[in-house]
N, C-alpha and C positions, 0 to 999 in steps of 0.2 A: 843297505840303502841309507843315504844320509838325508836329513830333512833340513831344508834351508828356511830359516825364519825370516820373514819380511817385516820390517817395522817402518811406520810412516815417519817422515821427517817433519819437523816443525813447520817448514814452508808449505808442505802439502796440506796440513790441517788448516793453515791460514787461508790457503786458496779455496778449500771447500767451504769455509765459513763465508768467504767473500761471495762465492757463487750463490750460497743460500740466502745471503742478505740481499743480493741483487734480485733474486727471484721474488722474495717477499716485497721488495720495493716496487718491482714491476707489477706485481699483483695489486698492491695498494694503489699504485698510480692508475692501473686499468679500472679498478673499482671506482676511484674518485672521478675518473673521466666519464665513466658510464653514468654516474649520478649527475654530473654536470650536464651531460647531454640530455638525460631524462628531464632534468629541471628546465632546460632550454626548450624542449618540446612542449612541456606543460605550459610554460609562460607564453610561447607562441600561440598555442591553442586558446589560451585565455584571452589574449589580445584580439584574436580574430573571432571570438565568441563560438569557438568550436570545442571548448573544453567540457567534456562530460563530468558529472559529479563523481566523487570517489565511489568505487564499486563495492559498497557495503553489502549488497545483496546479489550483485552481478545481474540485476534486472534494471535496465535503464529507467523505466518509469517509476519503479520503487525508489531508486537512488535519487532521481530528480525530485520526487516528492519530499524526501528528506532534505534536499537542498532548499526547496521552497520553505519548508517549516523553519529552517535555519535563518533564512533571510527575510521572512515575513511573519514575525512573531505577532500573533493576535492578542489583544489585551483581554485577559481573563475570560476566555470563552466559557459559556455555560451549556452549550448544546454540542455534543460530539457525534459526528457521523462516521460510521465504520463500515467496512466491507471491502469488496473488490471493485472492479471497474464499473459495475452498475451503480454502486454507491458513489463513486467518484464522479461519474458522468451524468447521473440522474438527479442529483441534488443541486438545487440552485439556491445558494444562501441568500441572495438578494431578494428572491421571491418569498422566501420564508420570513425574512426581516420585514418585508412590506406587509405580509399577512399578520405577523406577530411582532409589532414594534418592540424594541428593547431586547429581543433575542440576540445572542452573540454566538453564532454557529462557527464551528471549526470542522471542515471536512478532512477527517483523518483516514480516509479510505485510500488504499493502494491498489493499483491494477494488478491483475493476474494472480491474486492470492486465493488459496483454499480457505475454508472457513476456520480451520484451526490457526492458520497464519494470521487471518484477520483478527481473531480473538487475541493472539499474542501481541499484535500491534495495538489493539485496544487497551490491554492491560498496561502496556508501556505508557501510552498517552494519558490514561487515567492516573497513573502514578505521578506524572509530570504536570498535569493540569488540575489542581485541586478545586477549581471553581465549577467543574462540570456537574450539572444537576440533572441532565437528561442525555440519554444515548439513543441513537437511531441506527439500526443496522438494516441496510437494504441488500437483499440477497436474491440469487437465482439458483436453480437446481445444480448448475455446473459447479457452483461454489462448494457444494456439499458432496463432492465425489473426490476420490483419490487422496484424501487426507493422510491415509496410512503410509503413503510412499514419499511424502515431502517432509522436509525439515521444518518443524513448527517455528523455530526461531529464524525468521526470514532475514533478520539482521541482528548483530550483537548489540544488546541493550546498552552496555557501558559505553561502547564507541558512539552509538547514536546519541546518548545523553551528552557526551562531551562535544560532539559535533553540532547538534541542534541547539542544546540548551546551555552548554558550557563555553561557547564561543572559542572552542579550540581551533587552531589552524587546520586548514583542510589538507595542507601539503603532505604531512606524514601519512595520511590515510591513502594517498595515491601509491605510496611505497608498500604499506601494509597489505593493501588489497590490489596489488599489482596484477593486472590481467591484460597483457599487451594486445591480444587479439580483439577482445571486446572494446578496449580503449580506442583502437584504430577504427573499428566498425562504428562505434557510437559517435566518434568525432566526425566521421564523414556525413552523418545524417542529422546530428542534433540541432544544427541551426535551422534546418527546415522544420523540425518538430517544434522548436521553441517559437517560431514565427507562424506556425499553423500552415506553412506551405505543404506540409505532409497532411493530406486531407483526412486520412483514416487513423493516423496515430499521432495527433498533435500533443505536445507537452506544454500546454498553455493552462495557467491557473488564474482564477479570479482571486479577489482579495480574501475569500474564505477558504481557498484551497480546492474549490470545485474545478472539474476538468471539462469544460464545454466541448461537445462534439457538434460543432456548428457547421453543418453542410446540408445543402438541399438534395444531395444525391443519396443513393442507396447502393449497397454492395451484395445484394442477395441475402439469403438466410445465413450463409457462411457456416453456421454451427449445425452439427448433426445431433442425433440423440445422445444424451449424456451417458456416462458410465453409471453403474448402479450406485445408489446413495450409500454413503460410507458412515457407519456408526461412530467412527473416530471424530468426524466433523461435528456430529450432534453432541458428543460428549464435551467438546470444546465450547459449543454454544451453551450447554447446560452449566458448565463451570462459570462462564462469564455472567449468565443470568443470575446465578446464585450470589456471586460477588456483588453485583449491582443491587440485588434485593437486600443484602445484609448492610450495604452502605447507604441505603435509602435513596439511591439514584434511579430515576425513572428509566425504563427501558422499553422501547418500541421496536419490534421486529417487523420488517416489511418484505413481503414477497413481491418482487417487482413485476410490472406488466411484461408479457412476452408476446412476440409477434403472432398474430392469429394463424398465419399460414404455417408457421413452425409447429404450433400446437396441433393443427389439423393433420400435418404430415407425420409427426413423430409421436404424438400422444392423443390420437383421436378419441379414445375412450376415457381420457383423463386418469388413467391408472397411475402413471408416474407423478403427475401433479397432485392428485389426491393423496398419494403416499407421502409426497414431500410436505404437503399441507399438514397432514396428521403428525409427522415426525417433528416438524417445527413446533407445533402446538404442544406436543408431549415434552419437548425439551424445556419448555417454559413452565410446566406444571409446578404448582407450589410456590411460585414467585409472583411478584407484582407486575411482571412484564406483560405488555400488551402485544398481541399479534394482529397485524392487518394484512389480509390477503388482497393486495392491490391488483393482482392479476385478475382476480374474480370480481372485485368490487369497483375497479377503476380500469377496465379494459380499454386498450388503445387501438385505433385503426391501423392498418398496415402502413399507411403513409407516415405514421409517427415514428417509424423505426428506420434505422440505417442498416440493421441486420436482425438476426433472430432475437437478440436480447438487449441491444442498445438503442435508446431513444435519441432522436436528434434534439438539439438544445431547445427549440421552440416547444416541443412536447414535454421535455424535462421541466421547463418552467411551469407549465400547467400542472404537471404531476406534483411538483414541489409545493405549489400553492395549496393544492388539496391536502397534501401531507401536513402542511402547517395548520390547516384548519382541523385536521384530525388530532394533531398533537394538542392544540388549544382545547378542543372538546375533552380530550383525555385528562388534561390538567384540571379542567373545571369539575369533571366527575370525581377526581381524586380529592379535590378540596371539599366537595360536597360530602363525600364519604367520611372525611376527617372532621367535619363540623358536628359537634354534639347537638342532639335534638333540643329544641327549646323546652324550658321547664314548664310543666303543666300547672 
């Protein structure tokens, strides 16, 4: 049997190279066209005020808060508020400034965070805002559950640094954090949120970064009994308290008021809340931090709430004024402790 050897001609090799070149050119053209189309979509959304922020965390309210911090830089804040939505919506910077003139508050709370994520955001802001002399964390029991299953780094610090403090262009981050489904979903509703037409989930910030929930209506208790308290959450709180202690920064931890009907239904014997109270206090032991159980000492009537844990803005203003007075009394006590006794 004979074997016939086949060799390719020079023309055949050239043809294959041409096909490969055309394929690569088509791929490059398609990619460029897709980028141009994506840029056009983003520009159109921006012009119509439907452009969500880059999806650093893929949580719209967190990413929108980063956008606020980028566009509304406060001048050398000295009071930092941290936590989840109860800290964002229960702190009224204007009421605090009115009660304590000269205070420069920054509400650095982000909605929907677990306690370890709030601590992560706090460490980032403390590194970027050297003028902070006092930190206030406002918390509820839900914040201290499920920390074990969430990613502590709710956003990338380096990217957040460049975006918020480095004045980097926002456009590359839309590519880096490309999430088409959430982009479309957020674009459809963000204008209503930014203009407070969305009654229950407004993305409106005052000049301090607070998030007023300003509605006369209520939506029922909404929240059920929380999951078991998570030691991982309290470890993160402990680490933050120790850092602030070593840096000489005052730290006040506040357990927010809760709806009386929610407490009667889900914790009638106060077993959960007493355990929460003890574990918060234990996490601060050995530091200079101060713990204020505002749920016990500053109880609010049912009419003050829009759901089980969130205060309406009129009640938040009253709560913030009392918080300011408590902070002022705390500062006075610390000054008295630091003053040496008169010579005899």
